[in-house]
C-alpha positions as CSV (number, residue, x, y, z in Angstrom):
1,X,0.8,-8.7,-47.3
2,X,0.5,-12.4,-47.8
3,X,0.9,-14.4,-44.3
4,X,0.5,-17.6,-44.4
5,X,0.4,-20.3,-41.3
6,X,1.0,-23.9,-41.7
7,X,1.5,-27.0,-39.6
8,X,4.1,-28.9,-41.8
9,X,4.3,-31.8,-39.3
10,X,8.2,-32.3,-39.9
11,X,9.6,-29.7,-42.0
12,X,12.6,-31.3,-43.1
13,X,10.8,-34.2,-44.2
14,X,8.1,-32.1,-46.2
15,X,10.8,-29.7,-47.2
16,X,10.3,-30.0,-50.8
17,X,6.5,-29.9,-50.6
18,X,7.0,-26.5,-48.7
19,X,9.6,-24.9,-50.9
20,X,7.1,-25.5,-53.9
21,X,4.1,-24.3,-52.1
22,X,6.4,-21.2,-51.1
23,X,7.1,-20.9,-54.9
24,X,3.5,-21.3,-55.9
25,X,2.0,-19.4,-53.3
26,X,5.0,-16.4,-52.6
27,X,3.8,-15.2,-49.0
28,X,5.6,-12.5,-47.9
29,X,5.6,-14.4,-44.2
30,X,4.9,-18.4,-43.8
31,X,4.6,-19.8,-40.1
32,X,5.5,-23.1,-39.7
33,X,4.4,-25.2,-36.5
34,X,5.5,-29.1,-35.6
35,X,9.1,-28.3,-37.5
36,X,10.4,-31.0,-35.3
37,X,14.3,-30.5,-35.6
38,X,16.4,-28.4,-33.1
39,X,17.7,-24.8,-34.5
40,X,21.2,-26.0,-35.3
41,X,19.5,-28.4,-38.0
42,X,16.6,-26.7,-39.8
43,X,17.3,-26.4,-43.4
44,X,17.7,-22.5,-43.6
45,X,19.9,-22.7,-46.8
46,X,16.2,-24.7,-48.7
47,X,14.3,-21.1,-47.8
48,X,17.6,-18.1,-48.2
49,X,17.5,-19.9,-52.0
50,X,14.1,-18.7,-52.2
51,X,14.7,-15.4,-51.2
52,X,13.3,-15.4,-47.5
53,X,15.4,-15.1,-44.1
54,X,14.2,-17.5,-41.5
55,X,13.6,-17.3,-37.6
56,X,13.6,-20.9,-35.3
57,X,12.8,-22.0,-32.4
58,X,13.0,-25.8,-32.7
59,X,13.5,-29.1,-30.4
60,X,14.3,-32.5,-31.5
61,X,11.3,-34.5,-32.4
62,X,8.6,-32.7,-31.1
63,X,6.9,-29.2,-31.3
64,X,9.1,-26.3,-33.3
65,X,8.1,-22.9,-34.5
66,X,10.0,-21.5,-37.4
67,X,9.1,-17.8,-39.7
68,X,10.2,-17.7,-42.9
69,X,10.3,-13.9,-44.6
70,X,11.1,-11.9,-46.9
71,X,11.6,-9.1,-45.4
72,X,13.4,-8.6,-42.0
73,X,11.4,-7.7,-38.8
74,X,12.7,-5.4,-36.3
75,X,11.9,-7.6,-33.8
76,X,12.1,-11.6,-32.7
77,X,10.7,-13.1,-29.5
78,X,10.6,-16.6,-28.6
79,X,8.3,-18.3,-26.0
80,X,6.5,-16.9,-22.9
81,X,8.9,-14.8,-21.1
82,X,8.5,-16.7,-17.6
83,X,9.4,-20.4,-19.2
84,X,11.5,-22.8,-18.2
85,X,14.5,-23.0,-19.9
86,X,13.7,-27.0,-21.2
87,X,9.9,-25.6,-22.1
88,X,8.2,-27.2,-25.6
89,X,9.4,-25.0,-28.4
90,X,5.7,-23.3,-29.0
91,X,5.7,-20.1,-29.7
92,X,7.9,-17.4,-32.0
93,X,6.9,-14.0,-33.1
94,X,8.0,-11.0,-34.4
95,X,7.0,-7.1,-35.5
96,X,6.9,-6.9,-39.1
97,X,6.3,-2.8,-39.7
98,X,3.3,-1.8,-37.7
99,X,2.3,-5.6,-37.0
100,X,2.8,-8.1,-34.4
101,X,2.8,-11.3,-35.5
102,X,2.2,-14.4,-32.9
103,X,3.2,-17.9,-34.3
104,X,2.0,-20.8,-32.1
105,X,1.5,-24.0,-31.8
106,X,-0.4,-25.0,-28.9
107,X,-0.8,-28.9,-27.2
108,X,-2.6,-31.2,-28.0
109,X,-3.5,-32.2,-24.8
110,X,-3.5,-35.8,-25.4
111,X,-6.2,-37.1,-23.2
112,X,-9.1,-35.4,-21.1
113,X,-8.9,-36.1,-17.8
114,X,-4.9,-36.3,-17.7
115,X,-1.7,-33.4,-16.3
116,X,-0.8,-32.4,-19.9
117,X,-4.7,-31.6,-20.7
118,X,-4.4,-29.2,-17.7
119,X,-1.5,-27.8,-19.1
120,X,-3.1,-27.2,-22.3
121,X,-5.7,-24.9,-20.5
122,X,-3.0,-23.4,-18.6
123,X,-1.1,-22.7,-21.9
124,X,-4.0,-20.8,-23.5
125,X,-4.0,-19.0,-20.5
126,X,-0.7,-18.1,-20.2
127,X,-1.1,-16.9,-23.7
128,X,-4.0,-14.5,-23.0
129,X,-1.3,-13.0,-20.1
130,X,1.1,-12.7,-22.8
131,X,-0.7,-10.8,-25.2
132,X,-1.7,-8.3,-22.2
133,X,1.5,-7.4,-21.0
134,X,3.2,-6.8,-24.4
135,X,0.3,-5.0,-26.7
136,X,-2.9,-3.4,-26.5
137,X,-6.3,-5.0,-28.6
138,X,-6.0,-1.4,-30.5
139,X,-3.0,-2.5,-31.9
140,X,-2.4,-4.4,-35.5
141,X,-1.9,-8.0,-33.5
142,X,-2.2,-10.9,-36.0
143,X,-1.8,-14.8,-33.9
144,X,-2.1,-17.6,-35.9
145,X,-0.8,-21.3,-36.3
146,X,-1.8,-25.0,-34.9
147,X,-4.5,-23.9,-32.1
148,X,-5.6,-28.1,-31.5
149,X,-9.0,-26.4,-30.4
150,X,-12.2,-26.7,-33.3
151,X,-13.6,-23.4,-32.5
152,X,-17.2,-23.8,-33.4
153,X,-19.7,-26.7,-34.1
154,X,-19.4,-25.8,-37.9
155,X,-15.6,-26.4,-37.7
156,X,-16.3,-29.8,-37.3
157,X,-17.8,-32.4,-39.9
158,X,-19.5,-34.3,-37.2
159,X,-20.5,-32.4,-34.1
160,X,-22.2,-35.0,-32.2
161,X,-19.7,-37.3,-32.9
162,X,-16.9,-35.1,-31.6
163,X,-18.7,-33.0,-29.0
164,X,-16.9,-33.7,-25.1
165,X,-13.9,-35.1,-27.4
166,X,-10.5,-33.8,-27.5
167,X,-10.3,-30.7,-29.7
168,X,-13.8,-29.9,-29.2
169,X,-14.7,-29.8,-25.3
170,X,-15.9,-27.1,-23.2
171,X,-13.2,-26.5,-21.6
172,X,-10.9,-26.1,-24.7
173,X,-13.8,-24.1,-26.0
174,X,-13.8,-21.7,-22.9
175,X,-9.6,-21.4,-22.9
176,X,-9.9,-20.4,-26.9
177,X,-13.1,-17.6,-26.2
178,X,-10.8,-16.4,-23.2
179,X,-8.4,-15.7,-24.9
180,X,-10.3,-14.6,-28.1
181,X,-11.7,-11.9,-25.5
182,X,-8.7,-9.9,-25.3
183,X,-9.9,-8.1,-28.3
184,X,-9.4,-11.5,-31.2
185,X,-11.2,-12.0,-34.5
186,X,-11.1,-15.4,-36.2
187,X,-10.5,-13.9,-39.5
188,X,-11.3,-17.2,-41.6
189,X,-14.7,-16.4,-40.1
190,X,-15.4,-12.6,-42.0
191,X,-16.0,-13.4,-45.2
192,X,-16.5,-17.4,-44.8
193,X,-19.8,-18.6,-42.5
194,X,-20.8,-21.8,-44.3
195,X,-19.9,-24.9,-42.5
196,X,-17.4,-27.7,-44.1
197,X,-14.3,-25.6,-44.2
198,X,-11.1,-27.7,-42.8
199,X,-7.2,-27.3,-42.2
200,X,-6.6,-30.8,-40.6
201,X,-7.7,-34.6,-41.5
202,X,-6.4,-37.2,-40.1
203,X,-4.5,-39.8,-42.1
204,X,-6.6,-42.9,-41.4
205,X,-9.3,-44.3,-43.1
206,X,-9.4,-41.5,-45.9
207,X,-10.9,-38.9,-43.8
208,X,-9.4,-36.3,-45.9
209,X,-11.2,-38.1,-49.3
210,X,-14.5,-38.5,-47.4
211,X,-14.0,-34.9,-46.2
212,X,-13.8,-35.3,-42.8
213,X,-12.0,-32.5,-41.1
214,X,-11.5,-30.3,-38.5
215,X,-10.8,-26.8,-38.7
216,X,-8.0,-26.3,-35.6
217,X,-5.7,-23.9,-37.9
218,X,-6.6,-20.2,-37.3
219,X,-5.6,-17.3,-37.8
220,X,-6.8,-14.4,-35.9
221,X,-6.7,-10.7,-35.8
222,X,-7.5,-7.6,-33.9
223,X,-10.4,-4.8,-35.1
224,X,-7.4,-2.9,-36.1
225,X,-6.9,-4.8,-39.4
226,X,-10.0,-6.3,-39.6
227,X,-10.6,-3.3,-42.4
228,X,-7.1,-4.5,-43.9
229,X,-7.8,-7.9,-44.6
230,X,-8.7,-8.6,-48.4
231,X,-8.9,-12.6,-48.0
232,X,-8.4,-15.8,-45.5
233,X,-8.3,-18.6,-47.6
234,X,-7.4,-22.7,-46.7
235,X,-5.4,-24.2,-49.5
236,X,-6.9,-27.6,-49.4
237,X,-4.5,-29.0,-52.7
238,X,-1.4,-28.4,-50.6
239,X,-3.2,-31.8,-48.4
240,X,-3.1,-33.4,-51.4
241,X,-0.4,-35.7,-53.3
242,X,2.7,-38.0,-52.1
243,X,3.5,-37.5,-48.5
244,X,1.6,-34.3,-47.4
245,X,1.3,-32.8,-43.9
246,X,-2.2,-33.6,-42.0
247,X,-3.1,-30.1,-41.8
248,X,-3.4,-27.4,-45.2
249,X,-1.9,-24.0,-45.4
250,X,-4.4,-20.8,-44.2
251,X,-3.5,-17.7,-45.7
252,X,-4.2,-13.9,-45.2
253,X,-4.0,-11.6,-47.5
254,X,-3.4,-8.1,-45.8
């Protein structure tokens, strides 16, 4: 089974790029973040024409998550159970055979010391609580998406420059570590220990061409999926060309 995660940075603005990528990579499941469109206006037909069903959880202009799949899931869930009606649309998941997949778009946090940064840390605690209430660490669980946290020094082009800045603070590391302590493993690092692999590059100052990126798009798996993991790669080529997303897809083959 091939599962991909991709912050598409507006599914309508990148629709042709996403469709072309699907045709090339043929994922069984594509988890998208930052779709930036209300559910009624999501371009379903483009995915259906490629043989995919779609489940969406979106909002206007900001946030939004979606899943495009070849085989229908047996269940779909959206958001945290205690979300308010106007909460940001940041989580969608489904059951695919024996596999529980959770697709997330973590808050950015905006600026250190602000209410939004505090809310980001709380969001990670809520995700951990959601896991505790809905699954067991022994289950085959996969969580993927844009986590807006750089896990380690080897995941940023200049650790000392970034240390203490948004996306690379001790508070954010602790929040991600607490989530992973539930029983999750960074799938990309199972076979790729070296530094220099990134999934996001700022549009400005030629950061992509300079190789100055961050790895913030993650696929986390429980131990039950470690032995089923064949490969995990970042498709850097998807960041090239006209009007790209600032993120590259991450792909796991099970």
